[in-house]
PDB file of N, CA, C and O in Angstrom, chain B, residues numbered from 101:
ATOM      1  N   MET B 101     -12.005 155.726   0.771  1.00  0.00           N
ATOM      2  CA  MET B 101     -11.308 154.133   1.053  1.00  0.00           C
ATOM      3  C   MET B 101     -10.247 154.183   0.985  1.00  0.00           C
ATOM      4  O   MET B 101      -9.699 153.853   2.036  1.00  0.00           O
ATOM      5  N   LYS B 102      -9.390 154.543  -0.046  1.00  0.00           N
ATOM      6  CA  LYS B 102      -8.204 154.751  -0.475  1.00  0.00           C
ATOM      7  C   LYS B 102      -7.236 155.276   0.597  1.00  0.00           C
ATOM      8  O   LYS B 102      -6.396 154.582   1.170  1.00  0.00           O
ATOM      9  N   ASP B 103      -7.487 156.775   0.826  1.00  0.00           N
ATOM     10  CA  ASP B 103      -6.930 157.522   1.996  1.00  0.00           C
ATOM     11  C   ASP B 103      -7.027 156.615   3.235  1.00  0.00           C
ATOM     12  O   ASP B 103      -6.085 156.694   4.024  1.00  0.00           O
ATOM     13  N   ARG B 104      -8.069 155.732   3.532  1.00  0.00           N
ATOM     14  CA  ARG B 104      -7.953 155.106   5.000  1.00  0.00           C
ATOM     15  C   ARG B 104      -7.462 153.887   4.467  1.00  0.00           C
ATOM     16  O   ARG B 104      -7.048 153.266   5.447  1.00  0.00           O
ATOM     17  N   ILE B 105      -7.314 153.324   3.621  1.00  0.00           N
ATOM     18  CA  ILE B 105      -6.190 152.136   3.622  1.00  0.00           C
ATOM     19  C   ILE B 105      -4.473 152.665   3.690  1.00  0.00           C
ATOM     20  O   ILE B 105      -3.593 151.935   4.145  1.00  0.00           O
ATOM     21  N   ILE B 106      -4.246 153.897   3.211  1.00  0.00           N
ATOM     22  CA  ILE B 106      -3.106 154.729   3.196  1.00  0.00           C
ATOM     23  C   ILE B 106      -2.827 154.770   4.929  1.00  0.00           C
ATOM     24  O   ILE B 106      -1.856 154.215   5.444  1.00  0.00           O
ATOM     25  N   GLU B 107      -3.749 155.444   5.612  1.00  0.00           N
ATOM     26  CA  GLU B 107      -3.265 155.680   7.017  1.00  0.00           C
ATOM     27  C   GLU B 107      -3.252 154.066   7.508  1.00  0.00           C
ATOM     28  O   GLU B 107      -2.215 153.943   8.161  1.00  0.00           O
ATOM     29  N   MET B 108      -3.738 153.189   7.481  1.00  0.00           N
ATOM     30  CA  MET B 108      -3.437 151.991   7.791  1.00  0.00           C
ATOM     31  C   MET B 108      -2.407 151.260   7.776  1.00  0.00           C
ATOM     32  O   MET B 108      -2.050 150.412   8.595  1.00  0.00           O
ATOM     33  N   LEU B 109      -1.701 151.761   6.377  1.00  0.00           N
ATOM     34  CA  LEU B 109      -0.426 150.904   5.758  1.00  0.00           C
ATOM     35  C   LEU B 109       0.767 152.329   6.682  1.00  0.00           C
ATOM     36  O   LEU B 109       1.849 152.249   7.264  1.00  0.00           O
ATOM     37  N   GLU B 110       0.187 153.033   6.495  1.00  0.00           N
ATOM     38  CA  GLU B 110       1.374 154.139   7.283  1.00  0.00           C
ATOM     39  C   GLU B 110       1.414 153.774   8.833  1.00  0.00           C
ATOM     40  O   GLU B 110       2.509 153.780   9.397  1.00  0.00           O
ATOM     41  N   ALA B 111       0.338 153.478   9.491  1.00  0.00           N
ATOM     42  CA  ALA B 111       0.574 152.882  10.750  1.00  0.00           C
ATOM     43  C   ALA B 111       1.535 152.072  10.776  1.00  0.00           C
ATOM     44  O   ALA B 111       2.539 152.267  11.462  1.00  0.00           O
ATOM     45  N   ILE B 112       1.372 151.131  10.090  1.00  0.00           N
ATOM     46  CA  ILE B 112       2.517 149.569  10.086  1.00  0.00           C
ATOM     47  C   ILE B 112       4.038 150.203   9.676  1.00  0.00           C
ATOM     48  O   ILE B 112       5.029 149.923  10.351  1.00  0.00           O
ATOM     49  N   HIS B 113       4.107 151.128   8.439  1.00  0.00           N
ATOM     50  CA  HIS B 113       5.550 151.436   8.388  1.00  0.00           C
ATOM     51  C   HIS B 113       5.389 152.843   7.631  1.00  0.00           C
ATOM     52  O   HIS B 113       5.120 152.982   6.438  1.00  0.00           O
ATOM     53  N   PRO B 114       5.572 153.685   8.417  1.00  0.00           N
ATOM     54  CA  PRO B 114       5.446 155.005   8.161  1.00  0.00           C
ATOM     55  C   PRO B 114       6.339 155.301   7.263  1.00  0.00           C
ATOM     56  O   PRO B 114       7.286 154.514   7.248  1.00  0.00           O
ATOM     57  N   GLY B 115       6.397 156.460   6.233  1.00  0.00           N
ATOM     58  CA  GLY B 115       7.365 157.249   5.173  1.00  0.00           C
ATOM     59  C   GLY B 115       7.710 156.592   4.223  1.00  0.00           C
ATOM     60  O   GLY B 115       8.862 156.658   3.794  1.00  0.00           O
ATOM     61  N   ILE B 116       6.440 155.530   3.495  1.00  0.00           N
ATOM     62  CA  ILE B 116       6.612 154.934   2.313  1.00  0.00           C
ATOM     63  C   ILE B 116       5.832 155.859   1.723  1.00  0.00           C
ATOM     64  O   ILE B 116       4.925 156.441   2.319  1.00  0.00           O
ATOM     65  N   ASP B 117       6.210 156.092   0.236  1.00  0.00           N
ATOM     66  CA  ASP B 117       4.843 156.565  -0.508  1.00  0.00           C
ATOM     67  C   ASP B 117       4.044 155.581  -1.105  1.00  0.00           C
ATOM     68  O   ASP B 117       4.190 155.139  -2.245  1.00  0.00           O
ATOM     69  N   TYR B 118       2.938 155.159  -0.038  1.00  0.00           N
ATOM     70  CA  TYR B 118       2.127 154.296  -0.865  1.00  0.00           C
ATOM     71  C   TYR B 118       1.263 154.554  -1.997  1.00  0.00           C
ATOM     72  O   TYR B 118       0.890 153.694  -2.795  1.00  0.00           O
ATOM     73  N   GLU B 119       1.013 155.584  -2.020  1.00  0.00           N
ATOM     74  CA  GLU B 119       0.670 156.061  -3.177  1.00  0.00           C
ATOM     75  C   GLU B 119       0.844 155.943  -4.608  1.00  0.00           C
ATOM     76  O   GLU B 119      -0.025 156.153  -5.453  1.00  0.00           O
ATOM     77  N   THR B 120       2.382 155.488  -4.864  1.00  0.00           N
ATOM     78  CA  THR B 120       2.895 155.447  -6.011  1.00  0.00           C
ATOM     79  C   THR B 120       3.426 153.618  -5.926  1.00  0.00           C
ATOM     80  O   THR B 120       3.587 152.923  -6.929  1.00  0.00           O
ATOM     81  N   THR B 121       3.578 153.243  -4.800  1.00  0.00           N
ATOM     82  CA  THR B 121       4.657 152.008  -4.822  1.00  0.00           C
ATOM     83  C   THR B 121       3.516 151.141  -5.237  1.00  0.00           C
ATOM     84  O   THR B 121       2.335 151.295  -4.926  1.00  0.00           O
ATOM     85  N   GLY B 122       4.042 150.197  -5.992  1.00  0.00           N
ATOM     86  CA  GLY B 122       3.087 149.244  -6.790  1.00  0.00           C
ATOM     87  C   GLY B 122       4.002 147.674  -6.514  1.00  0.00           C
ATOM     88  O   GLY B 122       3.938 146.760  -7.336  1.00  0.00           O
ATOM     89  N   SER B 123       4.799 147.580  -5.275  1.00  0.00           N
ATOM     90  CA  SER B 123       5.405 146.354  -5.136  1.00  0.00           C
ATOM     91  C   SER B 123       5.503 146.422  -3.442  1.00  0.00           C
ATOM     92  O   SER B 123       6.604 146.438  -2.893  1.00  0.00           O
ATOM     93  N   LEU B 124       4.833 146.441  -3.037  1.00  0.00           N
ATOM     94  CA  LEU B 124       4.694 146.605  -1.532  1.00  0.00           C
ATOM     95  C   LEU B 124       5.250 144.830  -0.822  1.00  0.00           C
ATOM     96  O   LEU B 124       5.845 144.648   0.240  1.00  0.00           O
ATOM     97  N   ILE B 125       4.925 144.047  -1.557  1.00  0.00           N
ATOM     98  CA  ILE B 125       4.779 142.506  -1.251  1.00  0.00           C
ATOM     99  C   ILE B 125       6.419 142.052  -2.050  1.00  0.00           C
ATOM    100  O   ILE B 125       7.343 141.664  -1.336  1.00  0.00           O
ATOM    101  N   ASP B 126       6.546 142.146  -3.258  1.00  0.00           N
ATOM    102  CA  ASP B 126       7.940 142.079  -3.821  1.00  0.00           C
ATOM    103  C   ASP B 126       9.041 142.803  -3.558  1.00  0.00           C
ATOM    104  O   ASP B 126      10.113 142.420  -4.025  1.00  0.00           O
ATOM    105  N   ASP B 127       8.972 144.021  -2.734  1.00  0.00           N
ATOM    106  CA  ASP B 127      10.382 144.694  -2.201  1.00  0.00           C
ATOM    107  C   ASP B 127      10.285 144.620  -0.929  1.00  0.00           C
ATOM    108  O   ASP B 127      10.948 145.317  -0.161  1.00  0.00           O
ATOM    109  N   ARG B 128       9.143 143.454  -0.459  1.00  0.00           N
ATOM    110  CA  ARG B 128       9.242 143.354   1.002  1.00  0.00           C
ATOM    111  C   ARG B 128       9.243 144.378   1.832  1.00  0.00           C
ATOM    112  O   ARG B 128      10.106 144.372   2.709  1.00  0.00           O
ATOM    113  N   ILE B 129       8.417 145.351   1.777  1.00  0.00           N
ATOM    114  CA  ILE B 129       8.206 146.522   2.576  1.00  0.00           C
ATOM    115  C   ILE B 129       6.828 145.825   3.492  1.00  0.00           C
ATOM    116  O   ILE B 129       6.469 146.272   4.582  1.00  0.00           O
ATOM    117  N   LEU B 130       6.282 144.844   2.902  1.00  0.00           N
ATOM    118  CA  LEU B 130       5.167 144.140   4.173  1.00  0.00           C
ATOM    119  C   LEU B 130       5.553 142.827   4.066  1.00  0.00           C
ATOM    120  O   LEU B 130       5.671 142.363   2.932  1.00  0.00           O
ATOM    121  N   ASP B 131       5.786 142.103   5.069  1.00  0.00           N
ATOM    122  CA  ASP B 131       5.714 140.991   5.006  1.00  0.00           C
ATOM    123  C   ASP B 131       4.802 140.246   5.466  1.00  0.00           C
ATOM    124  O   ASP B 131       3.783 140.848   5.128  1.00  0.00           O
ATOM    125  N   SER B 132       4.426 139.166   6.115  1.00  0.00           N
ATOM    126  CA  SER B 132       3.348 137.970   6.480  1.00  0.00           C
ATOM    127  C   SER B 132       2.677 138.447   7.764  1.00  0.00           C
ATOM    128  O   SER B 132       1.624 137.958   8.172  1.00  0.00           O
ATOM    129  N   PHE B 133       3.209 139.232   8.258  1.00  0.00           N
ATOM    130  CA  PHE B 133       2.974 139.639  10.028  1.00  0.00           C
ATOM    131  C   PHE B 133       2.327 140.935   9.675  1.00  0.00           C
ATOM    132  O   PHE B 133       1.279 141.219  10.254  1.00  0.00           O
ATOM    133  N   ASP B 134       2.945 141.952   8.585  1.00  0.00           N
ATOM    134  CA  ASP B 134       2.165 143.196   8.193  1.00  0.00           C
ATOM    135  C   ASP B 134       0.821 142.757   7.665  1.00  0.00           C
ATOM    136  O   ASP B 134      -0.289 143.219   7.928  1.00  0.00           O
ATOM    137  N   VAL B 135       1.092 141.968   7.028  1.00  0.00           N
ATOM    138  CA  VAL B 135      -0.501 141.302   6.003  1.00  0.00           C
ATOM    139  C   VAL B 135      -1.221 140.555   7.278  1.00  0.00           C
ATOM    140  O   VAL B 135      -1.642 141.696   7.465  1.00  0.00           O
ATOM    141  N   VAL B 136      -1.656 139.933   8.108  1.00  0.00           N
ATOM    142  CA  VAL B 136      -2.142 139.377   8.892  1.00  0.00           C
ATOM    143  C   VAL B 136      -2.300 140.701   9.654  1.00  0.00           C
ATOM    144  O   VAL B 136      -3.530 140.658   9.688  1.00  0.00           O
ATOM    145  N   SER B 137      -2.123 141.379  10.032  1.00  0.00           N
ATOM    146  CA  SER B 137      -2.440 142.905  11.038  1.00  0.00           C
ATOM    147  C   SER B 137      -3.406 143.684  10.077  1.00  0.00           C
ATOM    148  O   SER B 137      -4.546 144.045  10.368  1.00  0.00           O
ATOM    149  N   LEU B 138      -2.711 143.898   8.792  1.00  0.00           N
ATOM    150  CA  LEU B 138      -3.750 145.088   7.738  1.00  0.00           C
ATOM    151  C   LEU B 138      -4.729 144.224   7.724  1.00  0.00           C
ATOM    152  O   LEU B 138      -5.796 144.753   8.033  1.00  0.00           O
ATOM    153  N   VAL B 139      -4.839 142.490   7.363  1.00  0.00           N
ATOM    154  CA  VAL B 139      -6.462 141.588   6.820  1.00  0.00           C
ATOM    155  C   VAL B 139      -7.169 142.275   8.164  1.00  0.00           C
ATOM    156  O   VAL B 139      -8.105 143.068   8.066  1.00  0.00           O
ATOM    157  N   GLY B 140      -6.755 141.979   9.067  1.00  0.00           N
ATOM    158  CA  GLY B 140      -7.827 142.129  10.618  1.00  0.00           C
ATOM    159  C   GLY B 140      -7.838 143.649  10.751  1.00  0.00           C
ATOM    160  O   GLY B 140      -8.845 143.956  11.389  1.00  0.00           O
ATOM    161  N   ASP B 141      -7.153 144.686  10.421  1.00  0.00           N
ATOM    162  CA  ASP B 141      -7.537 146.077  10.309  1.00  0.00           C
ATOM    163  C   ASP B 141      -8.718 146.395   9.306  1.00  0.00           C
ATOM    164  O   ASP B 141      -9.681 147.077   9.657  1.00  0.00           O
ATOM    165  N   LEU B 142      -8.594 145.882   8.093  1.00  0.00           N
ATOM    166  CA  LEU B 142      -9.202 146.057   6.744  1.00  0.00           C
ATOM    167  C   LEU B 142     -10.823 145.373   7.450  1.00  0.00           C
ATOM    168  O   LEU B 142     -11.832 146.077   7.484  1.00  0.00           O
ATOM    169  N   MET B 143     -10.807 144.078   7.910  1.00  0.00           N
ATOM    170  CA  MET B 143     -11.456 143.029   7.964  1.00  0.00           C
ATOM    171  C   MET B 143     -12.948 144.461   9.067  1.00  0.00           C
ATOM    172  O   MET B 143     -14.170 144.591   8.998  1.00  0.00           O
ATOM    173  N   ASP B 144     -11.745 145.225   9.967  1.00  0.00           N
ATOM    174  CA  ASP B 144     -13.088 145.592  10.667  1.00  0.00           C
ATOM    175  C   ASP B 144     -13.573 146.571  10.382  1.00  0.00           C
ATOM    176  O   ASP B 144     -14.786 146.696  10.547  1.00  0.00           O
ATOM    177  N   GLU B 145     -12.604 147.883   9.719  1.00  0.00           N
ATOM    178  CA  GLU B 145     -12.777 149.116   9.169  1.00  0.00           C
ATOM    179  C   GLU B 145     -13.936 149.056   7.682  1.00  0.00           C
ATOM    180  O   GLU B 145     -14.599 150.012   7.280  1.00  0.00           O
ATOM    181  N   PHE B 146     -13.915 147.811   7.146  1.00  0.00           N
ATOM    182  CA  PHE B 146     -14.929 148.063   6.007  1.00  0.00           C
ATOM    183  C   PHE B 146     -15.741 146.636   6.092  1.00  0.00           C
ATOM    184  O   PHE B 146     -16.218 146.203   5.044  1.00  0.00           O
ATOM    185  N   ASP B 147     -15.920 145.851   7.379  1.00  0.00           N
ATOM    186  CA  ASP B 147     -16.832 145.327   7.626  1.00  0.00           C
ATOM    187  C   ASP B 147     -16.803 144.240   6.502  1.00  0.00           C
ATOM    188  O   ASP B 147     -17.828 144.076   5.840  1.00  0.00           O
ATOM    189  N   VAL B 148     -15.690 143.487   6.246  1.00  0.00           N
ATOM    190  CA  VAL B 148     -15.986 142.290   4.999  1.00  0.00           C
ATOM    191  C   VAL B 148     -14.731 140.888   5.529  1.00  0.00           C
ATOM    192  O   VAL B 148     -13.815 141.011   6.342  1.00  0.00           O
ATOM    193  N   GLU B 149     -15.048 139.874   4.888  1.00  0.00           N
ATOM    194  CA  GLU B 149     -14.645 138.920   5.429  1.00  0.00           C
ATOM    195  C   GLU B 149     -13.322 138.520   4.352  1.00  0.00           C
ATOM    196  O   GLU B 149     -13.590 138.295   3.172  1.00  0.00           O
ATOM    197  N   ILE B 150     -11.828 138.446   4.862  1.00  0.00           N
ATOM    198  CA  ILE B 150     -11.095 138.019   4.078  1.00  0.00           C
ATOM    199  C   ILE B 150     -10.303 136.687   4.372  1.00  0.00           C
ATOM    200  O   ILE B 150      -9.437 136.410   5.201  1.00  0.00           O
ATOM    201  N   GLY B 151     -10.850 136.060   3.503  1.00  0.00           N
ATOM    202  CA  GLY B 151     -10.089 134.429   3.844  1.00  0.00           C
ATOM    203  C   GLY B 151      -8.743 134.297   3.626  1.00  0.00           C
ATOM    204  O   GLY B 151      -8.013 135.082   3.020  1.00  0.00           O
ATOM    205  N   ALA B 152      -8.429 133.166   4.202  1.00  0.00           N
ATOM    206  CA  ALA B 152      -6.979 133.037   3.775  1.00  0.00           C
ATOM    207  C   ALA B 152      -6.469 132.844   2.436  1.00  0.00           C
ATOM    208  O   ALA B 152      -5.348 133.132   2.018  1.00  0.00           O
ATOM    209  N   ASP B 153      -7.681 132.190   1.663  1.00  0.00           N
ATOM    210  CA  ASP B 153      -7.012 132.266   0.299  1.00  0.00           C
ATOM    211  C   ASP B 153      -7.040 133.150  -0.825  1.00  0.00           C
ATOM    212  O   ASP B 153      -6.721 133.067  -2.011  1.00  0.00           O
ATOM    213  N   LEU B 154      -7.659 134.267   0.135  1.00  0.00           N
ATOM    214  CA  LEU B 154      -7.546 135.875  -0.514  1.00  0.00           C
ATOM    215  C   LEU B 154      -6.089 136.334  -0.667  1.00  0.00           C
ATOM    216  O   LEU B 154      -5.539 136.806  -1.663  1.00  0.00           O
ATOM    217  N   MET B 155      -5.451 136.011   0.906  1.00  0.00           N
ATOM    218  CA  MET B 155      -4.315 136.715   1.347  1.00  0.00           C
ATOM    219  C   MET B 155      -3.003 135.861   0.691  1.00  0.00           C
ATOM    220  O   MET B 155      -2.283 135.007   1.208  1.00  0.00           O
ATOM    221  N   VAL B 156      -3.000 136.593  -0.985  1.00  0.00           N
ATOM    222  CA  VAL B 156      -1.837 136.056  -1.632  1.00  0.00           C
ATOM    223  C   VAL B 156      -1.356 137.622  -2.594  1.00  0.00           C
ATOM    224  O   VAL B 156      -1.972 138.552  -3.114  1.00  0.00           O
ATOM    225  N   PRO B 157      -0.044 137.254  -2.450  1.00  0.00           N
ATOM    226  CA  PRO B 157       0.547 138.552  -3.158  1.00  0.00           C
ATOM    227  C   PRO B 157      -0.201 139.745  -4.016  1.00  0.00           C
ATOM    228  O   PRO B 157      -0.259 140.931  -3.692  1.00  0.00           O
ATOM    229  N   GLU B 158      -0.668 139.226  -5.006  1.00  0.00           N
ATOM    230  CA  GLU B 158      -1.529 139.906  -5.939  1.00  0.00           C
ATOM    231  C   GLU B 158      -2.349 141.012  -5.246  1.00  0.00           C
ATOM    232  O   GLU B 158      -2.347 142.141  -5.735  1.00  0.00           O
ATOM    233  N   ASN B 159      -3.229 140.669  -3.843  1.00  0.00           N
ATOM    234  CA  ASN B 159      -3.804 141.359  -3.574  1.00  0.00           C
ATOM    235  C   ASN B 159      -3.567 142.663  -2.762  1.00  0.00           C
ATOM    236  O   ASN B 159      -4.349 143.604  -2.629  1.00  0.00           O
ATOM    237  N   PHE B 160      -2.213 142.501  -2.205  1.00  0.00           N
ATOM    238  CA  PHE B 160      -1.672 143.604  -1.414  1.00  0.00           C
ATOM    239  C   PHE B 160      -0.702 143.839  -1.790  1.00  0.00           C
ATOM    240  O   PHE B 160       0.066 143.590  -0.861  1.00  0.00           O
ATOM    241  N   ASN B 161      -0.096 144.226  -2.702  1.00  0.00           N
ATOM    242  CA  ASN B 161       1.605 144.496  -3.495  1.00  0.00           C
ATOM    243  C   ASN B 161       0.657 146.414  -3.529  1.00  0.00           C
ATOM    244  O   ASN B 161       1.509 147.265  -3.272  1.00  0.00           O
ATOM    245  N   SER B 162      -0.158 146.782  -3.670  1.00  0.00           N
ATOM    246  CA  SER B 162      -0.173 148.508  -3.963  1.00  0.00           C
ATOM    247  C   SER B 162      -1.692 148.828  -3.378  1.00  0.00           C
ATOM    248  O   SER B 162      -2.576 148.013  -3.114  1.00  0.00           O
ATOM    249  N   VAL B 163      -1.712 150.072  -3.276  1.00  0.00           N
ATOM    250  CA  VAL B 163      -2.977 150.166  -2.422  1.00  0.00           C
ATOM    251  C   VAL B 163      -3.965 150.194  -3.136  1.00  0.00           C
ATOM    252  O   VAL B 163      -5.045 150.378  -2.574  1.00  0.00           O
ATOM    253  N   ASP B 164      -3.929 149.982  -4.968  1.00  0.00           N
ATOM    254  CA  ASP B 164      -4.963 149.956  -5.683  1.00  0.00           C
ATOM    255  C   ASP B 164      -5.596 148.434  -5.686  1.00  0.00           C
ATOM    256  O   ASP B 164      -6.780 148.097  -5.699  1.00  0.00           O
ATOM    257  N   ASP B 165      -4.409 147.636  -5.670  1.00  0.00           N
ATOM    258  CA  ASP B 165      -4.749 146.063  -5.329  1.00  0.00           C
ATOM    259  C   ASP B 165      -5.781 145.850  -4.255  1.00  0.00           C
ATOM    260  O   ASP B 165      -6.851 145.278  -4.462  1.00  0.00           O
ATOM    261  N   ILE B 166      -5.390 146.357  -3.061  1.00  0.00           N
ATOM    262  CA  ILE B 166      -5.985 146.323  -1.517  1.00  0.00           C
ATOM    263  C   ILE B 166      -7.734 147.071  -1.917  1.00  0.00           C
ATOM    264  O   ILE B 166      -8.783 146.455  -1.730  1.00  0.00           O
ATOM    265  N   VAL B 167      -7.656 148.211  -2.371  1.00  0.00           N
ATOM    266  CA  VAL B 167      -8.729 148.749  -2.811  1.00  0.00           C
ATOM    267  C   VAL B 167      -9.601 147.759  -3.986  1.00  0.00           C
ATOM    268  O   VAL B 167     -10.814 147.571  -3.891  1.00  0.00           O
ATOM    269  N   ALA B 168      -8.833 147.239  -4.977  1.00  0.00           N
ATOM    270  CA  ALA B 168     -10.093 145.977  -5.734  1.00  0.00           C
ATOM    271  C   ALA B 168     -10.716 145.311  -4.957  1.00  0.00           C
ATOM    272  O   ALA B 168     -11.848 145.564  -4.546  1.00  0.00           O
ATOM    273  N   LEU B 169      -9.839 144.115  -4.588  1.00  0.00           N
ATOM    274  CA  LEU B 169      -9.808 143.182  -3.257  1.00  0.00           C
ATOM    275  C   LEU B 169     -11.243 143.692  -2.040  1.00  0.00           C
ATOM    276  O   LEU B 169     -12.187 142.949  -1.772  1.00  0.00           O
ATOM    277  N   ILE B 170     -11.049 145.088  -1.480  1.00  0.00           N
ATOM    278  CA  ILE B 170     -12.313 145.143  -0.644  1.00  0.00           C
ATOM    279  C   ILE B 170     -13.453 145.556  -1.520  1.00  0.00           C
ATOM    280  O   ILE B 170     -14.586 145.110  -1.342  1.00  0.00           O
ATOM    281  N   GLU B 171     -13.155 146.408  -2.464  1.00  0.00           N
ATOM    282  CA  GLU B 171     -14.312 146.465  -3.090  1.00  0.00           C
ATOM    283  C   GLU B 171     -14.847 145.317  -4.019  1.00  0.00           C
ATOM    284  O   GLU B 171     -16.002 145.479  -4.413  1.00  0.00           O
ATOM    285  N   GLY B 172     -14.260 144.300  -4.388  1.00  0.00           N
ATOM    286  CA  GLY B 172     -14.758 143.200  -4.810  1.00  0.00           C
ATOM    287  C   GLY B 172     -15.584 142.530  -3.407  1.00  0.00           C
ATOM    288  O   GLY B 172     -16.742 142.350  -3.785  1.00  0.00           O
ATOM    289  N   LEU B 173     -15.499 142.246  -2.463  1.00  0.00           N
ATOM    290  CA  LEU B 173     -15.954 141.863  -1.201  1.00  0.00           C
ATOM    291  C   LEU B 173     -17.159 142.494  -0.879  1.00  0.00           C
ATOM    292  O   LEU B 173     -18.231 141.951  -0.612  1.00  0.00           O
ATOM    293  N   GLU B 174     -16.915 143.588  -0.922  1.00  0.00           N
ATOM    294  CA  GLU B 174     -18.246 144.726  -0.450  1.00  0.00           C
ATOM    295  C   GLU B 174     -19.500 144.506  -2.061  1.00  0.00           C
ATOM    296  O   GLU B 174     -20.727 144.548  -1.975  1.00  0.00           O
ATOM    297  N   GLY B 175     -18.999 144.368  -2.872  1.00  0.00           N
ATOM    298  CA  GLY B 175     -20.009 144.233  -4.088  1.00  0.00           C
ATOM    299  C   GLY B 175     -21.024 142.737  -3.725  1.00  0.00           C
ATOM    300  O   GLY B 175     -21.904 142.383  -4.509  1.00  0.00           O
TER     301      GLY B 175
END
């Protein structure tokens, strides 16, 4: 799952070390349009529903945060 999420992020912004970056939102690597695009991809890929209430910086600041979000929705 983590590798697939990194692939999705690289499609949005290539050249970022997503493996170690823990401040994708705080450092403005991802903006709101990027998050909306990513959310669509995540919902399609992992067959989960990500509501607007979950689109908060804490859920998208790192790859690990995104993985935790998806795992929580799948469980």
